[in-house]
N, C-alpha and C positions, 0 to 999 in steps of 0.2 A: 463262206461266212464262218462265224463263230457257234459251234452247236454246245448242246449241254454236256457236263460232264458228271460223273457220278462222285459224290462225296458227301459224307453226312456233316462235313465241318464247313460254316458258312465262310469263316475266314480264309479256309486252305482255297476256296474259289477265288475269293477277291484280294487276297493279299498272302500268298505263300509265305510260309515263315522259312528262314533260312535252313538249309540241310543241316547244319550243324547245330541246330537247337530244335527240341520238341516239347519243352515243359508248357504248362497251362497258359504262361502268360503270354507266349507267343501264339497261340490259337484264338485268345480274346484279349488283346494288347491294351484296349482302352478299359476292360472290365465291365464294359456297359451292358454286353449281351446277357452275362449273369445275372446283373441287377434287372434288366429287362424281364427275363424269365419269370423271377420273383415276383415282379410287379404283377405280371399278366394271370400268375397264379391266384396272387391275391385278390386282384381285381375280378376274376371270375367268381370267386368265392363271395365276392361284395357285390356282385351284379352290376360292377363297372364296364362301359365297354372297352373292348381292347384299342380303339381307335383314339378314345379319350386319352388312355396311358400311353401310347406310343407317342402321341402329339406332345404331351405333357413332357415326357424322357428328351424329345427332340428339341423342344423350347429351351431345356435347361442347357443342352448341348450348342444349340445355336438358333436365339431368338429369330435372327432375320430369316432364317430357312423355315422356321415353324411358321412364321408370320406369311410367307410367301406359300405354303402349304395352304394354308386357311383362304387365301385370297383366291388360288386357282382351284381349289376345292368348290367353292362356291359358284365361281363361273362356269365351271364344269357341270353343275348340276342345273343352273341357267340353260346352258347351252343344250343340253340333253333334254329339257323339258321343251325347249322351243324347236326341237326335231321332232317334237311328238312322240318322244321315246321314255315317258316316266317309267317304262319298265326297267330301264338301265340308268336313271338318273342317279339312285343311290351309289351304284357301282362305279360310276363315272365320277361322282363325288371323291369315293373313298381311294379310288386309282390316282387321282392328282393328289389327293391330302397324303399318301403314303409313298406317293413316287420316291420321296427322295430318304425314306427312313432308314435305308441301309447304311446312309452317313453315320450312323450311330456304331457301325462294325467298323469304320475305316479309320485308318492311321495316315491323314492325308500329306501328301509331299507335295511341293512346288513344281510346276513344269510336268505334270503329269498328264498325258495326252489321253489315258484310258480312264480317267477319274469318272466321267459320265457313264462309262459302259460299267465299271467298277460298282458304282452306286445302284444302277437298275439290278445287277447280279445279284448284290446283296439285299435290295429291297424283296427281290422276288423270294428268295430262299428265307429269309425272315418271314415273310407272310405265309409262304408255304407251310411253315413249321407250326402256326397258330391255326386250328381248325377252323375258327369262326373267319377267319379271312382268307383261307387258303384259295379261295376262288378267285381272288383278285390278282394272284401273284402271277398268272400268263399275261393279262394287260398290262401290268406294272412292267413287267420284263420287256415289253414291246414300246412303253415310252418313248424311246428314243429312235425308234424305225422312222423312216422317211416315208412319205407317199410314193415317191418316185423308185423305190426299193434300193436306194443307196444308202440306208441307215443300219444299226445295231440291233440287236444282235444278228439276225439270220436274214436281213434283206430283204423282208417282206415288203408286199407292193400293195398300194390301193387297198381294197377291201380283205385281202388277208390279213390286214393289221386289224386286231380287234377294235370295234368302234369306242368302245372308252377309253383305249389307248389314243386312237387319233382325237378323240377330244382334249384329253389330258396334254398330248403334245402340242396343241393348237393354244390352249389357253394358258400354258406356261410359257411357250413363245411369246404371247401378248405380252404376259406380266414383266418378261424380261425385257421385251423391246420399250415398254411403257415405263421400266422402273418402278412395277409395283403400282401402277395408276389404278385407282379407285373411285367411284362417282362422289363428287365433292370438289375433285382437283379439275384443274384447267382441261377441256374438253380437246383442246388442241393436242394435247399430250396422247391421248388415245387414239386421235386422227392419224398422227405419225406412226405409231405403232401399227395401226390398221393399215397402213398404207405398205409397211414392210411385210407385213401378211400378205397382202394381195400381190406383192410381187415374188413371193416364194409360193404362190397357190398352185398345187400341181407338182412342184418339187419336194418341198419339206412337209408342207400340210395338205390336209384334203379340201380341194377348192369347194367342194358344195358345203363343207362345213365353215368355211370362211364366209360363204354368202350369207348363211344363217347366222354367224357370229357378227356381222355388220349390223343386222337387223337387231340383235339383242343389244348391241351398245347402242343405236339409235334410240331404242326404248328406254335405258338405263339414262343416257345424257339427257332426252326429252324429260323424264322423271325429275331428275335433277334441277331443272331450269323453270320448271312449273310452278 
């Protein structure tokens, strides 16, 4: 599979500049990374959480992606707590929240089969550069791994994949399958999405997590109609 490479440049890892060009504009074509670094410095001085700042920047770039991040982060926290893993609930929340933060560093093109991997790598490297969030980087990199070992970037299998990443993978897949379902919307939509998750349990997602996830949704739907 794909191993890590040594480079101090985030963009050189996810979108290498042309060999004939080496100015700063190529290294940060969107200009966003310089802006993010400045915001993080100012935020640290003001006592603002880096997760809040990063999500704010993402929302300016892509509101739909930021909304998805918020939804999946809450689902990830609920799932972790339902597993009795309050010790990782915060990290599971933040991994799901920031899984696509690398989107800020990419100039996306159509028909790019590597976009998901590029986002994972960009997210990993951006978080690794932020001391308060660096511990989330390994799990963020593993969000695209598959439970059966046929995922990216390392082909890790089962429990080799960090639990926070397995949780984030499941809730992100649910959000995609349900087109952003949230309590208050028709329960049949979430039921169909859960059917899709059950059909790939043991392949893309952790089957034990699917079992717990179904209980979480049963509880949420029951509370919604009570």
